Every structure is written in structure tokens, then in C-alpha cells.
C-alpha positions as CSV (number, residue, x, y, z in Angstrom):
1,M,-24.5,378.4,72.2
2,A,-28.1,378.7,71.1
3,K,-30.0,380.4,73.9
4,S,-32.9,378.0,73.5
5,V,-30.7,375.0,74.4
6,K,-29.2,376.7,77.4
7,E,-32.6,377.8,78.6
8,I,-34.2,374.4,78.1
9,D,-31.3,372.7,79.9
10,K,-31.3,375.1,82.8
11,K,-35.1,374.8,83.2
12,Y,-35.5,371.1,82.9
13,V,-32.2,369.3,83.7
14,T,-31.3,368.8,87.4
15,N,-28.5,371.3,88.2
16,T,-25.8,368.9,89.2
17,Y,-23.3,369.9,86.4
18,N,-21.3,373.2,86.1
19,R,-21.4,373.2,82.3
20,Y,-19.0,375.2,80.2
21,D,-20.6,377.6,77.7
22,L,-20.2,375.2,74.8
23,E,-22.8,373.1,72.9
24,I,-21.1,370.3,70.9
25,T,-23.1,369.3,67.9
26,E,-21.0,366.8,66.0
27,G,-17.5,365.3,65.9
28,M,-15.2,363.1,64.0
29,G,-11.9,361.6,65.3
30,V,-10.3,364.0,67.7
31,N,-12.1,367.0,66.5
32,C,-15.6,368.3,67.3
33,Y,-17.7,371.3,66.4
34,D,-20.1,373.7,68.2
35,I,-23.4,375.1,67.1
36,D,-21.6,377.8,65.1
37,G,-19.3,375.4,63.3
38,K,-16.2,376.2,65.3
39,E,-13.7,373.4,65.5
40,Y,-12.2,372.1,68.8
41,I,-9.4,369.6,69.5
42,D,-10.9,367.3,72.2
43,L,-8.3,366.3,74.8
44,S,-11.0,365.0,77.2
45,S,-12.7,362.2,75.1
46,G,-15.8,362.6,77.2
47,I,-13.8,362.0,80.4
48,G,-12.0,359.0,78.9
49,V,-15.0,357.5,77.2
50,N,-14.4,358.1,73.4
51,S,-11.4,355.9,73.2
52,L,-11.5,355.8,69.4
53,G,-12.6,359.5,69.2
54,F,-15.8,360.8,67.8
55,C,-17.8,358.6,65.5
56,D,-15.1,356.1,64.4
57,M,-16.6,354.7,61.2
58,G,-15.9,351.1,62.1
59,W,-17.5,351.5,65.5
60,V,-20.4,353.3,63.9
61,A,-20.9,350.5,61.5
62,S,-20.8,347.8,64.2
63,V,-23.2,349.6,66.4
64,T,-25.6,350.5,63.5
65,Q,-25.7,346.9,62.3
66,Q,-26.6,345.8,65.8
67,V,-29.3,348.5,66.2
68,C,-30.9,347.2,63.0
69,K,-30.8,343.6,64.3
70,L,-31.6,343.6,68.0
71,N,-31.8,346.6,70.3
72,H,-32.3,344.9,73.7
73,T,-33.3,341.7,75.3
74,S,-33.3,341.0,79.0
75,N,-30.7,338.9,80.8
76,L,-33.2,336.2,81.1
77,F,-32.0,335.2,77.6
78,Y,-28.7,334.8,75.8
79,S,-27.4,337.2,73.2
80,Q,-24.4,336.9,70.9
81,P,-22.8,340.3,71.4
82,C,-22.7,339.8,75.2
83,A,-21.3,336.3,75.0
84,L,-18.6,337.3,72.5
85,L,-17.6,340.3,74.5
86,A,-17.3,338.2,77.7
87,K,-15.1,335.7,75.8
88,A,-12.9,338.4,74.3
89,L,-12.4,340.2,77.6
90,C,-11.6,337.1,79.6
91,E,-9.2,335.8,76.9
92,R,-7.5,339.1,76.6
93,T,-7.0,339.6,80.3
94,G,-6.7,336.1,81.7
95,Y,-9.7,336.5,84.0
96,E,-12.2,333.7,84.4
97,K,-15.6,335.5,84.3
98,V,-17.1,339.0,83.8
99,F,-20.3,340.7,85.0
100,F,-21.5,343.6,82.8
101,A,-23.0,346.7,84.3
102,N,-23.7,350.2,82.9
103,S,-21.0,352.5,84.5
104,G,-17.9,352.6,86.5
105,A,-19.7,353.1,89.8
106,E,-21.9,350.1,89.1
107,A,-18.8,348.0,88.3
108,N,-17.2,349.0,91.6
109,E,-20.5,348.2,93.4
110,G,-20.3,344.7,91.9
111,A,-16.7,344.3,93.0
112,I,-17.5,345.4,96.5
113,K,-20.4,342.9,96.7
114,T,-18.2,340.1,95.3
115,A,-15.5,340.8,97.9
116,R,-18.0,340.8,100.8
117,K,-19.8,337.7,99.6
118,Y,-16.5,335.9,99.1
119,S,-15.4,336.6,102.7
120,F,-19.0,335.9,104.1
121,D,-18.9,332.4,102.5
122,K,-15.4,331.6,104.0
123,Y,-15.2,333.6,107.2
124,G,-18.6,334.8,108.2
125,K,-20.4,338.1,108.1
126,D,-18.0,340.1,110.3
127,R,-15.2,339.9,107.7
128,N,-16.5,342.8,105.6
129,K,-14.1,345.8,105.9
130,I,-12.6,347.2,102.7
131,I,-9.5,349.4,102.7
132,T,-9.2,352.1,100.0
133,L,-6.8,355.0,99.6
134,I,-6.9,358.6,100.6
135,N,-7.4,360.7,97.5
136,S,-9.2,357.9,95.7
137,F,-12.4,358.2,93.7
138,H,-14.6,355.2,93.0
139,G,-18.0,356.6,92.1
140,R,-21.1,358.6,93.2
141,T,-23.5,356.0,94.5
142,V,-23.9,356.0,98.3
143,T,-21.6,353.0,98.6
144,T,-18.9,354.1,96.1
145,L,-18.9,357.5,97.7
146,A,-18.1,355.8,101.0
147,A,-15.3,353.9,99.2
148,T,-13.9,357.2,97.9
149,G,-11.1,358.4,100.1
150,Q,-11.9,362.1,99.9
151,D,-13.6,363.9,102.8
152,V,-15.2,366.4,100.4
153,F,-17.5,363.6,99.1
154,H,-18.5,362.4,102.5
155,N,-21.3,364.9,103.1
156,Y,-25.1,365.4,102.7
157,F,-26.1,361.8,102.0
158,Y,-25.9,360.2,105.5
159,P,-25.8,357.5,106.5
160,F,-23.1,356.3,104.1
161,T,-22.4,352.6,103.7
162,E,-20.2,351.3,106.6
163,G,-17.1,349.2,106.4
164,F,-14.6,351.4,104.6
165,E,-11.2,352.6,106.0
166,Y,-8.6,354.7,104.2
167,A,-4.9,354.2,104.0
168,I,-2.3,356.7,102.7
169,A,-1.3,356.1,99.1
170,N,2.3,354.8,98.7
171,D,2.6,354.2,102.5
172,F,2.7,350.5,103.0
173,D,2.9,350.8,106.7
174,S,-0.4,352.8,106.6
175,V,-2.1,349.9,104.8
176,K,-0.6,347.2,107.2
177,K,-1.9,349.1,110.2
178,L,-5.5,348.8,109.0
179,V,-5.3,345.1,108.1
180,D,-7.0,342.9,110.7
181,K,-9.2,339.8,110.8
182,N,-12.2,341.8,109.5
183,V,-10.7,343.0,106.2
184,C,-12.0,341.3,103.1
185,A,-10.5,343.5,100.4
186,I,-8.2,346.3,99.4
187,M,-9.4,348.5,96.6
188,M,-7.1,350.9,94.7
189,E,-6.7,353.0,91.5
190,L,-3.2,352.5,90.1
191,V,-3.4,356.1,88.8
192,Q,-5.6,358.3,90.9
193,G,-7.5,360.1,88.1
194,E,-9.9,362.5,89.8
195,G,-7.4,362.9,92.6
196,G,-4.8,364.5,90.4
197,V,-3.6,362.0,87.9
198,I,-1.1,360.5,90.4
199,A,0.4,357.1,89.7
200,L,1.1,354.8,92.6
201,D,4.6,353.6,93.3
202,K,5.3,350.1,91.9
203,D,6.9,348.8,95.1
204,F,3.9,349.9,97.1
205,V,1.5,348.2,94.7
206,V,3.5,345.0,94.7
207,N,3.7,344.9,98.5
208,V,0.0,345.4,98.8
209,A,-0.7,342.6,96.3
210,K,1.6,340.3,98.3
211,L,-0.2,341.3,101.6
212,C,-3.5,340.4,100.1
213,E,-2.3,337.1,98.8
214,A,-0.9,336.1,102.1
215,N,-4.0,336.9,104.0
216,D,-6.7,335.8,101.5
217,I,-7.8,339.4,101.1
218,L,-9.2,340.2,97.7
219,L,-7.3,342.8,95.7
220,I,-9.6,345.0,93.7
221,I,-8.1,347.4,91.1
222,D,-10.4,350.1,89.8
223,E,-9.5,350.5,86.1
224,V,-12.5,352.5,85.2
225,Q,-10.3,355.3,83.9
226,T,-7.0,353.5,83.3
227,G,-8.2,350.4,81.5
228,V,-8.7,349.5,77.9
229,G,-5.4,350.9,76.6
230,R,-5.5,354.4,78.3
231,T,-2.0,353.9,79.8
232,G,-0.4,352.1,76.9
233,K,-1.2,348.7,78.3
234,F,-4.6,347.1,78.0
235,L,-4.8,347.1,81.8
236,A,-2.7,349.5,83.9
237,S,-1.9,346.6,86.3
238,E,0.4,345.2,83.6
239,H,2.8,348.1,84.3
240,F,3.0,347.0,87.9
241,G,3.4,343.2,87.3
242,I,0.4,342.2,89.3
243,K,-2.8,340.2,88.7
244,P,-5.6,341.5,90.9
245,D,-8.4,339.2,92.0
246,I,-11.0,341.7,90.6
247,T,-10.6,344.4,88.0
248,T,-13.3,346.9,87.1
249,L,-13.7,348.6,83.7
250,A,-16.0,351.2,82.2
251,K,-15.5,354.4,80.2
252,G,-13.3,353.6,77.2
253,L,-14.6,350.0,76.9
254,G,-17.8,351.1,75.1
255,G,-16.2,353.6,72.8
256,G,-19.0,356.1,73.6
257,L,-21.8,353.9,74.9
258,P,-22.5,353.2,78.7
259,I,-20.9,350.0,80.0
260,G,-19.2,348.7,83.1
261,A,-17.4,345.4,83.7
262,V,-16.3,343.4,86.7
263,L,-13.6,340.9,85.9
264,A,-13.0,338.1,88.4
265,R,-10.2,335.6,88.8
266,E,-10.9,331.9,89.5
267,K,-11.0,332.1,93.3
268,C,-14.0,334.5,93.2
269,A,-15.4,334.0,89.7
270,D,-18.4,332.0,91.0
271,T,-18.9,333.9,94.2
272,L,-22.1,335.7,93.0
273,G,-24.8,333.2,92.1
274,Y,-28.4,333.3,90.9
275,S,-30.3,336.4,92.1
276,M,-27.4,337.9,94.1
277,H,-26.7,340.6,91.6
278,G,-28.1,341.9,88.3
279,T,-29.1,344.9,86.1
280,T,-31.6,345.4,83.4
281,F,-29.3,346.9,80.8
282,G,-26.0,345.1,81.6
283,G,-24.8,343.3,78.5
284,N,-27.1,345.2,76.2
285,P,-26.5,344.0,72.6
286,I,-25.9,347.5,71.1
287,V,-23.4,348.5,73.8
288,C,-21.6,345.1,73.6
289,A,-21.4,345.5,69.8
290,G,-19.5,348.8,70.3
291,A,-17.3,347.3,72.9
292,N,-16.4,344.3,70.7
293,Y,-15.3,346.7,68.0
294,V,-13.1,348.6,70.5
295,L,-11.5,345.4,71.7
296,A,-10.7,344.4,68.1
297,R,-9.1,347.7,67.4
298,I,-6.9,347.9,70.5
299,D,-4.3,345.3,69.6
300,E,-0.6,345.2,70.7
301,D,0.5,347.6,67.9
302,F,-2.2,350.0,68.9
303,L,-1.2,349.9,72.5
304,F,2.5,350.5,71.6
305,S,1.4,353.6,69.7
306,V,-0.5,354.9,72.7
307,E,2.6,354.4,74.9
308,Q,4.8,356.2,72.4
309,K,2.4,359.1,71.8
310,G,2.0,359.5,75.6
311,E,5.8,359.9,76.0
312,Y,5.9,362.3,73.1
313,F,3.1,364.4,74.5
314,K,4.7,364.5,77.9
315,E,8.1,365.5,76.4
316,K,6.5,368.4,74.5
317,L,4.4,369.6,77.4
318,L,7.5,369.7,79.7
319,Q,9.1,372.1,77.3
320,I,6.5,374.7,78.1
321,D,7.5,377.4,80.6
322,G,5.0,377.3,83.4
323,I,4.4,373.6,83.5
324,E,6.3,372.2,86.5
325,D,5.6,368.6,86.0
326,V,3.5,366.1,84.0
327,S,2.2,363.1,85.8
328,G,0.4,360.0,84.7
329,L,0.9,357.1,82.3
330,G,0.3,356.8,78.5
331,L,-2.4,359.2,77.3
332,M,-3.6,359.9,80.9
333,L,-1.7,363.1,81.8
334,G,-1.8,365.6,84.6
335,L,-0.2,369.1,84.2
336,K,1.1,370.8,87.3
337,L,1.1,374.5,86.7
338,A,3.6,377.0,88.2
339,N,1.6,380.2,88.3
340,K,-1.8,379.7,86.8
341,K,-5.1,378.0,87.9
342,S,-6.1,374.9,86.1
343,S,-9.7,375.9,85.9
344,D,-8.7,379.2,84.2
345,I,-6.6,377.4,81.7
346,V,-9.4,375.0,80.8
347,K,-11.9,377.9,80.3
348,E,-9.5,379.8,78.2
349,G,-8.6,376.7,76.2
350,I,-12.2,376.3,75.1
351,K,-12.1,379.9,73.7
352,K,-9.0,378.9,71.7
353,G,-10.4,375.6,70.5
354,V,-9.0,373.0,72.8
355,I,-11.1,371.0,75.3
356,M,-9.3,369.9,78.5
357,L,-10.3,368.8,82.0
358,T,-9.2,369.5,85.6
359,A,-8.2,367.2,88.3
360,K,-7.8,369.2,91.5
361,E,-5.1,371.7,90.9
362,K,-3.9,370.1,87.7
363,V,-5.0,370.3,84.1
364,R,-6.0,366.7,83.0
365,L,-5.6,365.4,79.5
366,L,-7.4,362.3,78.3
367,P,-7.3,362.5,74.5
368,P,-8.8,359.9,72.3
369,L,-6.3,357.1,71.9
370,V,-6.3,357.6,68.1
371,I,-4.8,361.2,68.4
372,T,-2.1,361.8,65.8
373,Y,1.3,363.4,66.3
374,D,0.2,366.4,64.2
375,E,-2.8,366.8,66.5
376,I,-0.6,366.6,69.6
377,D,1.6,369.3,68.1
378,K,-1.4,371.5,67.4
379,A,-2.8,371.0,70.9
380,V,0.6,371.7,72.5
381,A,0.9,375.0,70.6
382,I,-2.4,376.1,72.0
383,I,-1.6,375.0,75.5
384,K,1.7,376.8,75.2
385,S,0.0,380.0,74.2
386,L,-2.4,379.7,77.2
387,I,0.3,379.1,79.8
388,E,3.2,381.2,78.7
389,N,1.1,384.4,78.0
């Protein structure tokens, strides 16, 4: 990496990231290149953001056309890309309405506000408690940190937003014990990404959904990482046969541009009214143009290919000595290692030309959804050399 870039970054950028010694300068598809021209297979897709890989030409054309036409207008006015994206998302998912934000944390904030306002309108201000799961992750704002069920995040920034309690994942009795007259919502990830790429049990999820329905408790599913085809379905909730009251999206929806979305079913679609929520950049025309292209690309054939490639990738990884298990769904995979540290494998992987992630003790893989079988084979060979040596 050029010393000047590192020095500038260290001097002027707030030191909240433990960066690897890698400066990525350009990319195309699954491959990217550093300042010296070295090639890397990217199995991280910017933590699940580059759903179509680097600089997909159709996506680039859609975004570029919008850049040359209209870069931004406030939400005091209508814009075509925003309206078309809302229509496409709602028709694709069966939801009634959508609110656009700029990130997953913001989308989850919007979901939390919707749930509390819904219960406020029907039951009064005391019905405001939200149950989340231990080992969950919902964002880094003060409120979404409070929603996150990991003690490591509950530090420094006191006082955190009140009204969150934490149940044990896959333990339905643990959830039921926390449900009382003051609970307005239950919020879950169907695959706990930052928590170790751990999929919830289907029976547990179905029972929680039934519990919510019976008690007029809103079910919020955080699909910031799992949504938009990552698991082989457009929404991971399709694997579980449920229809949450609220679903949040972000990451892969924009294909590389910042976006968040709060999808709401009919019962809470009109809960938030004029002046109750908003954001300057939500529904930005350029971002929505990119997202519209992503949605158009991710059709049923595309989703089937993601599911098939995920199974193939998992099968190949399980043949490597030193990998005890591979968790996750679709192209969201977590590698449990027998004798090596995930952080060491990720660091060594960069040296050998493959970019991966960690999720607690696991190596986490979130490759672009357009990865080919040949690219999977190439990546597996490198991973094998890292783990078996």
C-alpha cells in the first residue's frame, strides 16, 4: 500500500476501523486489484453490499444515466427512481409500503419506531418493550446497539435506549417468558450474521411468528444481511414460511450505494404519518437507480443459481481437513475451524489473494452473488492451502 494513503488515513480518519494492510484501487465482477496491480478474489463483497460484484456494467450504466439526469432532490418532491423502486419492492415481496433510509441501522431504527407507534396508538405508551435475541446484531446507533443482544456492545455510550430484553435463540420458552402486556414487537435475524452465521431453527421461527400473531405483537425480521437474494431466496423469511409484519433491508439492495428499507404489511403500513420520521438522503435518485437495476437482475433463475452455488461452495469447503462445519444459507457461509484462528486465516488469505471476513470464531464468506463455479473452485483451493498447511 502506498505510504501516503496510509499516513493520510491514519492522520485524518477517525480510528474506528482496524484496517488490513490493503488498498483496493479497482475491481470488476468478483475480482479486485490493489495499488500494485495484484489480483484478489473478493469473498466479502464489501460485507454483503456488492451483490452483483464490482462495477457490474449494467448497474454502472443505470447509475451513470441517473447521475447525468438528476443527482438529488429532497423528499418534499416526487422522483421517479424512488417511486419505481418502492413499487418494485412491494410487488416483489407482497408488502404494502416501504420507507427508504440510508443504512441497515437506520432501517432498523425505522422498524423500531413503527412498532412502538403502532402499539402506542392501540394500547398506550407503556406497551413499548421489544424482545430481541442473544447474539444478535442490529446496528451501531445508540438504539440499535441497545437492540443488539451482545454484552460486548453495551458499553461506553450510556444511557442506552430503554425497552429491550433478550431471549435465547432457538429457545421458544425463553421468548414466551419475556412476553407480557408491555411487549410491542419481537425482532430477529433469521441468520445471525455478525454473531457467527447461525441460522435459526424453522420450528422456533414459526412458533415465534404464531405467538406474535396471537398477541398483536409486531414481528420484525432484520434482513439487512440476508435479504435481496443472499440466501437463495429474495427474502430469507421465505425459507421459513413466514410473513413478518416488518422486514428491514440494506446492504445488497443498492449494489454498492448506501440504502436502507423498511417494508411494512397492511396492519402497520400507515402507522408513521407526516413528520413522524424522515431522512434527507432516503430515496435518493442515484441510489434508487442502482437498486432498481439490482432488483431487475435478481429474478427467480438468478436466485436458483445462488442457492445451487451456495450448496456447491459448502460441499467443497466441507472436504477441507480442518473445517469442522459450514453454517449459513445460500452464499452466506460461516466456516468453523478445528485448529486455526479465523483472524489468522483472513490475514493470510489476503497475502494469497483472497478476501474473507470473520464472524466471532468463524471465517465468514459473503461473495458476490454473481460468483462463478470456476471462481468458487479457485477460492476453495486457496482456502484449502491456508487451512491444511
